[in-house]
Rosetta silent file (secondary structure, phi, psi, omega in degrees, C-alpha in Angstrom):
SEQUENCE: XXXXXXXXXXXXXXXXXXXXXXXXXXXXXXXXXXXXXXXXXXXXXXXXXXXXXXXXXXXXXXXXXXXXXXXXXXXXXXXXXXXXXX
SCORE:     score description
SCORE:     0.000 S_00000001
   1 L     0.000  120.897 -173.824  -10.471  -36.717  -19.160 S_00000001
   2 E  -110.780  159.713  174.263  -13.577  -38.895  -19.016 S_00000001
   3 L   -75.712  174.987 -176.755  -14.179  -42.582  -18.509 S_00000001
   4 L   -53.360  -28.059  179.492  -15.625  -44.838  -21.214 S_00000001
   5 L   -70.257   -7.060 -175.685  -19.183  -43.697  -20.410 S_00000001
   6 L    68.524   10.913 -171.557  -18.271  -40.164  -21.666 S_00000001
   7 L  -127.997  -32.554 -176.213  -19.725  -38.714  -18.502 S_00000001
   8 L  -106.606  130.743 -178.295  -17.569  -39.521  -15.444 S_00000001
   9 E   -62.766  145.926  176.204  -14.150  -38.041  -14.904 S_00000001
  10 L   -65.774  -25.446 -176.459  -11.385  -40.672  -14.554 S_00000001
  11 L  -115.541   57.754 -178.029  -10.220  -39.029  -11.323 S_00000001
  12 L   -74.960  114.673  177.497  -13.579  -38.733   -9.603 S_00000001
  13 L  -143.163  124.690 -175.358  -12.858  -37.657   -6.126 S_00000001
  14 L   -57.637  128.819  179.365  -15.290  -35.742   -3.853 S_00000001
  15 L    80.138    1.977  179.743  -14.101  -32.172   -3.323 S_00000001
  16 L   -93.577   10.005 -179.371  -11.406  -32.450   -5.974 S_00000001
  17 E  -117.453  157.035  179.807  -13.089  -30.159   -8.559 S_00000001
  18 E  -124.782  129.889  175.923  -13.137  -26.427   -8.809 S_00000001
  19 E  -110.140  130.192  170.303  -16.052  -24.324  -10.035 S_00000001
  20 E  -103.384  119.191  169.815  -15.380  -20.712  -11.128 S_00000001
  21 L   -70.750   87.484 -170.060  -18.073  -18.235  -10.918 S_00000001
  22 L   -63.817  -19.927  174.670  -16.998  -16.561  -14.152 S_00000001
  23 L   -73.580  -30.007  177.018  -19.401  -13.593  -13.564 S_00000001
  24 L   -83.980  -18.159 -170.414  -17.601  -12.826  -10.444 S_00000001
  25 L   -68.618  138.880 -179.772  -14.142  -13.260  -11.814 S_00000001
  26 L  -105.558   10.758  179.796  -12.299   -9.854  -12.224 S_00000001
  27 L    68.873   25.960 -170.481   -9.571  -11.287  -14.465 S_00000001
  28 L   -73.032  -18.866  174.540   -6.667  -10.733  -12.048 S_00000001
  29 L    74.027   11.265  175.125   -4.888  -13.823  -13.479 S_00000001
  30 H   -58.273  -43.180 -170.821   -3.690  -15.081  -10.109 S_00000001
  31 H   -73.636  -36.921  179.805   -5.047  -18.608  -10.553 S_00000001
  32 H   -69.831  -33.875 -178.269   -3.446  -18.896  -14.126 S_00000001
  33 H   -79.572  -34.193 -179.799   -0.054  -17.669  -12.818 S_00000001
  34 H   -78.317  -34.461 -175.840   -0.099  -19.889   -9.683 S_00000001
  35 L  -136.714   70.401 -171.487   -1.467  -22.998  -11.449 S_00000001
  36 L   -67.198  -15.304 -179.196   -0.912  -22.724  -15.218 S_00000001
  37 L   -78.723  -17.335 -173.255   -1.530  -26.449  -15.623 S_00000001
  38 L  -113.533  -28.726 -174.932   -5.062  -26.082  -14.301 S_00000001
  39 E  -123.944  154.235  175.750   -6.322  -22.581  -15.178 S_00000001
  40 E  -145.713  161.732  177.976   -6.373  -20.317  -18.212 S_00000001
  41 E  -105.621  131.664  179.220   -7.679  -16.922  -19.038 S_00000001
  42 L   -75.411  162.457  174.921  -10.529  -16.593  -21.684 S_00000001
  43 L   -58.052  -22.185  178.752  -10.484  -13.858  -24.243 S_00000001
  44 L   -86.627    0.510  176.814  -13.094  -12.002  -22.288 S_00000001
  45 L    96.830   -2.141 -177.377  -10.703  -11.834  -19.339 S_00000001
  46 L   -91.198  156.924  172.843  -12.337  -14.498  -17.213 S_00000001
  47 E   -83.836  149.770  173.605  -10.676  -17.562  -15.648 S_00000001
  48 E  -137.399  143.393  175.615  -11.440  -21.036  -16.663 S_00000001
  49 E   -89.428  125.367  177.178  -10.547  -24.419  -15.242 S_00000001
  50 L  -117.488  -12.721 -176.564   -9.313  -26.668  -17.993 S_00000001
  51 L  -146.369  101.399 -176.534   -7.548  -29.493  -16.259 S_00000001
  52 L  -104.683   68.933 -178.187   -8.957  -30.723  -13.053 S_00000001
  53 L  -138.481   97.719  172.010   -6.630  -33.574  -12.329 S_00000001
  54 L    39.904   57.423  166.944   -4.749  -33.955   -8.990 S_00000001
  55 L  -111.438   47.471 -159.933   -2.703  -30.678   -8.959 S_00000001
  56 H   -58.892  -48.038  176.904   -3.863  -30.120   -5.407 S_00000001
  57 H   -51.205  -55.617  179.511   -1.029  -27.905   -4.205 S_00000001
  58 H   -65.848  -34.585  177.332   -0.989  -25.475   -6.892 S_00000001
  59 H   -63.304  -47.171  177.019   -4.816  -25.482   -7.216 S_00000001
  60 H   -58.020  -55.185 -177.846   -5.212  -24.787   -3.397 S_00000001
  61 H   -60.757  -34.209  177.008   -2.914  -21.871   -3.640 S_00000001
  62 H   -67.312  -38.647  178.050   -4.736  -20.426   -6.624 S_00000001
  63 H   -64.842  -46.534  179.542   -8.050  -20.705   -4.787 S_00000001
  64 H   -63.010  -31.167 -177.668   -6.734  -18.999   -1.788 S_00000001
  65 L   -86.148    1.675  176.290   -5.174  -16.101   -3.767 S_00000001
  66 L   -61.995  120.485  176.970   -8.486  -15.312   -5.635 S_00000001
  67 L   -79.641   -9.612  174.778   -9.167  -11.780   -4.352 S_00000001
  68 L  -113.803    7.850  177.669  -12.835  -12.067   -5.076 S_00000001
  69 L    47.704   53.103  179.238  -13.334  -15.718   -3.918 S_00000001
  70 L   -96.795   -2.990 -178.529  -14.946  -16.760   -7.135 S_00000001
  71 E  -102.005  135.738 -174.785  -13.332  -20.194   -7.000 S_00000001
  72 E  -141.291  127.760  172.011  -14.925  -23.019   -5.103 S_00000001
  73 E   -71.085  129.804 -179.568  -13.940  -26.674   -4.316 S_00000001
  74 E  -142.146  170.007  174.354  -16.964  -28.813   -5.077 S_00000001
  75 L   -85.234  162.587  178.726  -17.904  -32.478   -5.659 S_00000001
  76 H   -58.219  -51.961  178.412  -18.428  -33.805   -9.068 S_00000001
  77 H   -54.241  -44.149  171.339  -22.207  -33.869   -8.744 S_00000001
  78 H   -56.849  -47.497 -179.600  -22.105  -30.219   -7.449 S_00000001
  79 H   -63.932  -45.965  177.632  -19.981  -29.252  -10.358 S_00000001
  80 H   -60.626  -37.397  173.240  -22.296  -30.784  -12.875 S_00000001
  81 H   -68.602  -37.654  177.427  -25.267  -28.907  -11.377 S_00000001
  82 H   -63.288  -44.807  176.731  -23.476  -25.632  -11.273 S_00000001
  83 H   -57.593  -43.209 -179.910  -22.413  -25.997  -14.832 S_00000001
  84 H   -63.102  -32.597 -177.140  -25.865  -26.796  -16.013 S_00000001
  85 L   -93.549    4.896  179.882  -27.186  -23.590  -14.276 S_00000001
  86 L   -63.954    0.000    0.000  -24.408  -21.338  -15.623 S_00000001
């Protein structure tokens, strides 16, 4: 959910974003099972963050449960840079 400028998330908080290295994801579905309001599985079997809005408890559990550590808490500027280089 973006602010009126179409670029800045409404809930901009440093460290409150999750980047998933989709190339490293093994499709275990732990994140989607633990935090279904924030993560989903793509058709190719990889995880995707789709709702990064203050679900800290479930999101933290999902990040910790990832067996390959492909999920990373990042700031918004870091997220933008990682997404651009994907």
